[in-house]
N, C-alpha and C positions, 0 to 999 in steps of 0.2 A: 676440714670443715670449720668455719669460723665460729667461734663462741662469743665474738664482741657483743657488747650492749649497744643497742641503737635507741636513742632517744626520739620518741614519737611526738610530732608536733600536733597530734589530735587533741581536743579537749575532752572533758569529761561530759560528753554529750547526753547520757541519761539524766544526770542530775541537773545540767544546765536546762535541759527541756522541761524538766519538772518546774523550775523556776520560771521559765518563760510561760508555761501554761497558767501558773498562779497569776502572773502579770497580766495575762490575756484576760483571766476571769474578772480580776480587779477592774481592768480597763472597761469591760463589757458592763459591770455593775455600775461604774461611774456614768457611762453613757445611759444606762437605763434609769438611774436617778435623775439624770438631767432631763430626761423626757417626763419623767414624773412630775418634776418641777414645772416645766412647761405646760403639761396637761392641767395641773391644779390652778396654776396662774390664769389660764384660759377660763377655767371652770368658776374662779373667783370673780372674773369679769362679767360671766354670764349671769351669775347668781343674783346680780342686783335687780334683775327684771323678771325672775321666776322662782317659784318654789320647787325645791327637788329633794328626793330622798337620796342621801349620800351615803355611799359605802367606800370608805378609803380603801385603796388597794393594799393587800397584804405586804406586796414587795415593797411599799414605801417605808415599811418600818424595819426591814431586815437589817441585820447587823453582821459584821464579819469577825470570825475569831480564828487565830492562827493555832494550828496544832501540828504534831509530828506526821499527821496523816494528810496534811494540805489545808486549804482553807475551806471552812464549813460555813454554810448558810443556814441561819435559823430563823423561822418565820412564826412566831407564836400567833394565837388568835387575838383579834382586836375586841376591846370591850369599851365603849365610849362612855360607860357609867363609872369607869375606873380612873378617872382623871386623865385620860389619853393613854393610860398604861396598857400592858399586854399581859393579862393574867393567864393562869394555866388551863383555865376552863375552855369550853368550846366557844365558837363564834357566837354573838348576841345579836338578835335583830335590831335594827335601828329605825326608830320612828320617824315620821316626817317632821321637818322642822321649818321654821320660817327662813326667808332669805337672809335676814340679818344672822340668825343662829348659824345657818349654813356657811355663810361668809366667814364667820368668826372661827369655825371649825376648820374650814379650808386655810384660813391664815396660819392656824396651828400646824396644820399638815405641812404648809408650805415651810414654815419655820423649821419644822422637824426634818424636812428633806434636805434644806439648806445645811442643817447641821450635820446630817448623816454625810452629805458630800464633802463638807469641810473635814470632818472626821477621818474619812477615807483618804482625803488629800494629805493630811498631815501624818497620818500613820503608814501610809504607803507612799512615801516621797519618791520612791524608785519605780513608780508604776511605768508602764510603757509610754504613756503620754509624757511625762516628766523626763524619762530617759531619752526618748527620741529627740527631745529639744536639743539635747547636748550631742546626740548622735547626728543631727542634722548639721550643726556646726562643723563637726569632724569631717563628715562628708563634703561639705561644701568647701572647706579648706583643701581637701584632697582634689577636689574637682578643679578648683582655682589652680591649684599648683600643676596638675597635669596639664590644664589648657595653657598656661603660662610657658611651661616646658615645650609643649607642641608649638606655640607660636614663635617661641625663641629659636627652636630648631628650623622652623620654616623660614625665618627671617635672618638666618646666619648668626644666632646668638642674641639677637636684640629682644630684650624683653619688653612686653607691652601689657596693658591692662586687658582684662577680659571684656569682650564686647557683647557676648550673646548672653541670653537670658538663662541662668540655671535653674533647673527644676527643683522645687523645694520638695524633699522627701517627706513622705507620711510617716505616721506611726506604724512600726512594723514589729511584728512577733513571729518567731518561728517555733512551731509546735511539731515535734517529730520531724518527719520528711516533708511535711506540707508548710506553705507559706500563706499567712493571713495578712493582707494589707487593709488598712483602715486609715481614711484621710478625714481629719476633724476640720470643719469649716465653721466657725463661729456657733458652736454648740450643735450643728448638724452632723450628718455623716454622709459620705459618698464613697463608693467603691472605686479602686483603681489598682492597675496591676502592680506587681512587685517592681517591673522594670521603670514604669513611669514614677512610681514612688520614690525611687531612690536615684533618679536622674543618672542611672548607668554606674553607681557605685558598686564596687564588688562586695560579695558576702564577707570576705576577709576584712574589708575596710569597716564594714558594719560591725562585725564581731570584735575587732580591735577597739573601736569607738566604745562599744558597749562595755567591754572589759575595763576600759580606762576610766568610765564613770564609775562602775561599781568599785574599782580599786581606790579611787579618790575618795570613796565613801567608806573605805576600810574593809571591803570584802577580800578576805585572804585568798580564797580560790580564785578570785578575779586578778589578784596580783599575780599568782602563778601563770594563769592563762595568757595575761597580757606579757608576762616575761617569755612564754613560749612564742608568742607573736613576734616580738623584737628578736628572739633567737632565730627564728626562721625566715624573717622579713615578710611574715603573712599579714598584709593589711596596712603594715607600717614599715618605714625604712628599716633594715636589718641593722640592729645594734646590739652586739653581744654583750657590751659592757652594761648597757641599760637593763638587759635581760638579767645579768648577774646581781645587779642592785635590787631588782624586784624579787629575785629568788631569796636573796638574803634577807630582806624585809619579812617576807613570808616565813622563811626558815626561823628566824629569830622570834616569831610569833607562835612557833611550833608546828607549822604545816610540813608533815611528813614528805609529801611529794616535792615541796620546795627544797627540802634537805637533799633529796636525791638528785634533783636538777641542778642544784648548786654543786653537788659532789661531781657530777658529770662534766660541768664547766671546769672545775679544778683538774679533773683527770685529763681532759682533752686541751686544757689551756685556751678556752674560748671565753674571751672577755676578762680573763684573769691569767696570771702566769700559771703554767702547769705546777701542780702540787699534789702528787698522787697520795701524799699522806694525809693531807686535809681532805681529799676526796674521800679516802678510807674512813676517815673520823666521821664525816657527814653520813656515809653509808651506814656506819656501824649505829649511829645515833638514831637513825630512822629503823635500821633492823632492830635494835634492842627494844623498839616500841611496837615490835611485831610486823613491821610493815613489809609486805612481800617483796615490792620492788627493791627496797634497801637491802634486804636479805640476799636477793639475786645478785645485785651489784656488788655487794661485799663478797659474794661468793666467788665472783670473777676475780677480784683483787686477791683473794686467797689462792685461787687457781693458778694465777700468773705470777704471784709474788709482787703485785702492784701495790706499794704503801703499806704492805704488811709482809710479814714472812711467809713464804711460799708453804701452803698446807692443803693438799688436795683433799685430804679426809675432812677437814673443816670446810671446805668448798662445798663438797657433796653434802655435808650435814645442813648448811645454809640452804642450798638449793631445795633439799627435801623439805625444810621448813615452809619455804616459799610455794613450792609445788603443792604441798597439802592444802595451802589456802587457795589452789586452783589457779595459780599465777602461770601463765602458758609459757613465758620464756624460761623460767625456772624448770619447768618440766623438760623443755628441749636441752637446757643446760646439763640437767641431771642425766638425761639420756646420753650426752656426749661421755660423761663420766663412766657410764656403764658400757658404752661402746668401746672405750679404750682403756677400761680399767683403771680410772684416774680416782683415787681415794675409795673406791669400792672394788668388789671382785667383778671382773670382766664379765658381762652378761648381755650379749647382743639382742637376745629375745626381749629383755627387760628394757633395752635402750629403744627398740622398735616400739614397743607398747607406749613408751612415753612420747616418742615422737609423734605416734598417731593421736595421742591425747591432745598434745600441743597444736598439731595440724587441724584437728577437729574443731579447735577453738579459733582457727584462722591465723595462728601465729606464723610469721614468715620463717622464722628460724627453724621452728619445727617442720614446716613444709619442705625446705632445702635439705634438711638432714633426712627426713624420710626419703625424699627424691634420690639422694646419694646412695641410700640403703637398696632401693629398687635398681638403680643404675648398676651396682656392683653386686648384687644378689647377697646382701649382708642381712641375715635374719628373715628375709623374704624371698621369694622367686625372683629371679632377675627379670627385669621388664622396663626395657628402655623407653616405652611409650608412656608407662605410667610415671616414670622418673621425669619426662619432659612435662607432663601434665602437672605435676606436683611443683617442678621448677617455674613453670609459668604462673602458677597461683602466687608464688612468692615473688616473682618479677612484677606482678601486678601491684604489690606494695613496696616496690621500689628496692628490694632486697639485692645488694651488690653480689653477694655470693651466687645467689639464683641466676642473676644476670650473666655472671661468667660461665656458669655450668650449661645454662641454656644456649648460650653463645657456641660453646664447645659442641653441643649437640647438632647446632645447625652447620658448624664447620666440617664436622665429620659425617653428617647425615645418619646420626643415631637416635631413632624414635621419631624423628621428623625428617622432612625432605632436605637434603643438602642445600644451603643457601648461604653463600660466603657474604653476601651484603647483609643479611639479617644477623650473621654471627658478628660481623664488624659494628653493626648498630647496637647490639647487647654488649660486646666488649667496651664500646664507648661509654655507654650508660654507667657501666660499673666503673670504668677508669676514671670517668669525671667525678665519681663519688670518693675517689682516692684509693681504689682497690688495687694494691700492687700486682696481684696475679693478673687482673684484666689489663693493666696498663702494659705489663710484658707481653701479653697476647696481641694486643692492639699494635704495639711495636713490631712484632713479628709480622703482622699483616702488611704494615707499610714497608718492612724490609724485603718482603718478597712480592709485594703487589697482589695480595690476596684480598679480593672484595674492595680493595681501594687502589687508586694509582700509586705505583710504587714512588716511595719518597724516604730515602734513607735518612735525611736529616730529621724527618718527623719521627721516624723509627727511634733515632738516638734520644730525642726529647722524651719519648714515652719510656724508653728503657731506663733513662736517667730518673725519672720520677719514681719509678719502681725500685731501682737500685738504692735511692736514697733512702727507701724505707727498709732496706735490708734484705730484698728479694734477691736470694741467692742466683736464680737462673737469669734474672734481669742483669746482675752483675757480670756474669759470664758473657752474655750477649753484648753488653756494652764494652767489655774487655775485648771481645772479638773485633768489635767496630774500631776500637783504637788500634788494634793490632794491624787491621786490614786497611785502615784509612777510609772506612765507608761512612759517610755522613758526618765525619769529624776529621781533623788532620791526624795522620798517623803518629802514635805515641806508645812506644812498647813499655815505658816505665809505668805509665797509666794503666796499660793493659795488665801488667803484672800485679799493680796494686789491686785492681778489680778482681783478678783471678784469685788473689790471695784471700780477699774478703769472702768470696764464695766458697773457696777450697775449706776454709776455717770453719764454715758452717756445715762441712761434710758433703759438699756437692761433688760428685764423681767426676763430671765432665770439666768443672773447674781445677779439680785436683790433677787430671790428666794433662790440661793445658799448662798449668804452673810446672809440672814435671818436664814437659817439652822445653819451656823457657830456661829452666836450670840445666836441661841437658845441653841446650844449644847456646847458652850464654845470651839469650835475647832479653833485654831489659834488666837483667841481673847478671852477676858474676857467675861463670859456668862452674857447676858444682854437680856431677854425676851422681854422687851419693845421695844429695838432696833430691835429685830427679828421681832416683830408684824409690826413695822414701814416698814421694807423691804418687808415683805409678802404682805403688803397692797398695796404697790407701784406695786409690780408685778401682784397681783391679779387684780387690777384696769386695767391693760392691757391684762386681760384675760388668764393670766398664770393658767391653771387648777390645777397644783401641789401647786402653791401658795394659791390658793383658798382654797383647801384642808387643807393646814397647818394652814391657817388663822382660818379656821372652828375649827380645832382642839384646837387652841389657845382659842377661845371663849368657846367651850364646857368645856375646863379644867379651864379656867380663868388664863391663864399663860400670863402675859404681858398685859393684859386687863381684865376688870371685866367680870365675867361669864355671858354668854347671849346665851342661847339655840336657841332663835329665830334666832339670827345672825349666830350661828353655822349652823343652817339647811340651812340658805340662801346660805351660802358659798358653804356647801356640794352639795346642788342642781345645783348652777352654775358649779361646777366641774364635777359633774356627767353628766350633759347636754353635757359636751364636751367629754364624754367617759371615764373618769377617774374611773377605777374599784374599787379603794380603797374608793371613795367617794360614788360610788353606795352601797358597802358593809356597809359603815356607815349609810346611810339611811335606808337600810334593817334592820340594828340592832336596829334603833330607831323607827322602824315600819312605815317608809315613803317610802318604795320601791315602 
């Protein structure tokens, strides 16, 4: 099971929605004040011809105050005898006035309202109305670029100016899962749909434009979110260097999430040259500030010795610190430590408990680890269907390891109906994310024509991608392709090179193949002692064919002194695993 960290391109939706809700409230208040202005202006005009009893609306004198709990509206009682002020006492009755007096008070109210609107505008310059003016520009530019690209494609690359009328987007705010569209028309309002309001612009484009505006105004979290947009190509052209630049600015200002994301960029070489030490330094900087995600990432570095000395105990300690803060991925990573006894005493029950906690929080890594436990009956009763269900939940989040496991379920019909096409689809999803195991599996499908049309060149392509990542089985299969000349020209030296890479990782099948090459002098100088060495390594891992070949070496005395007892022991071990040739040898020697 993989313990690799995955960066999520999701934004901090709860805090973002809270800000948007506040913007919506301010926008509504501005709209209401405008209506008050219009109403009082109309009242002033009519007051010239009649005497009225005027009671200014309480809402006209509301003011806004920011607090940690959000925006509060305070509406004290009105007292006309207190110089237009708002005393703490109750509301006072207002006597009848002449038209002139009434007009004078209305003028004061009008001025007060105008001042309120002006104050709101200056204090909340980032309101939805102001923001969407900039968003509109960004969206229109995106629409123009898209339309030009479409026209260029239609005309064989010839660019032309847009001829159609672009819809002007309206003010738009998202609160929670619902959308509110409001279109301002010269002080009035009219409702419109979100699609009409934005002229077909995607939500990602709107989000990116909003983040860019806020980032330009110095909002640190917006810098990070905009960096994520560039990192993932969400709403803007993918630009990992620009993402790194934005992360760095935010990190230099002390944003902990930016430190982690910048560290991930250094760790994986996205937008900058790979530098695992710098990645670990950034993770530690965030971890030392108590940031759970930084603790979890630094834990991974310690677990695998990336940028820091390998220290599984320190890794487990860091995972625990992050897990105690409720960080789901750290719980899953700590579960892996308990499952395999890394830095802690092995405890499969504790591993399952942690996996369940992470899975209950919806963490994709926790789901796939728990699914693996159900698939193999580790700490829980074996349940292939439950394993498939958990894998599917993780697949829905794009987890490549889960895609591989669920693909295997469909390939062999365990917990789900057998379906090779679905297996290939899932393998491809994971392979396209760079998962070496899935790349190897997809190569096998092309090699054998399972779920796809047989294509050995395509098989070799996928084997090579996995082999380049150090996947031992893929190295073996690619070596076999070179040895047999399937999908590539025959090349025994390249085959031997690949067998050796896999054999040195302890792959029994590759060790057996390398032994055969030395035994027969294929691609290397013949050396039967070296052949026996590799046969023995594979036989000790239970490879039946290697046990047979080692038995033959002892029977013939090639590479080792002749020893029929040891030969018989090797044949018997191989035969017990069903090797037909070993059974035949035993029969020939009278031990069937």
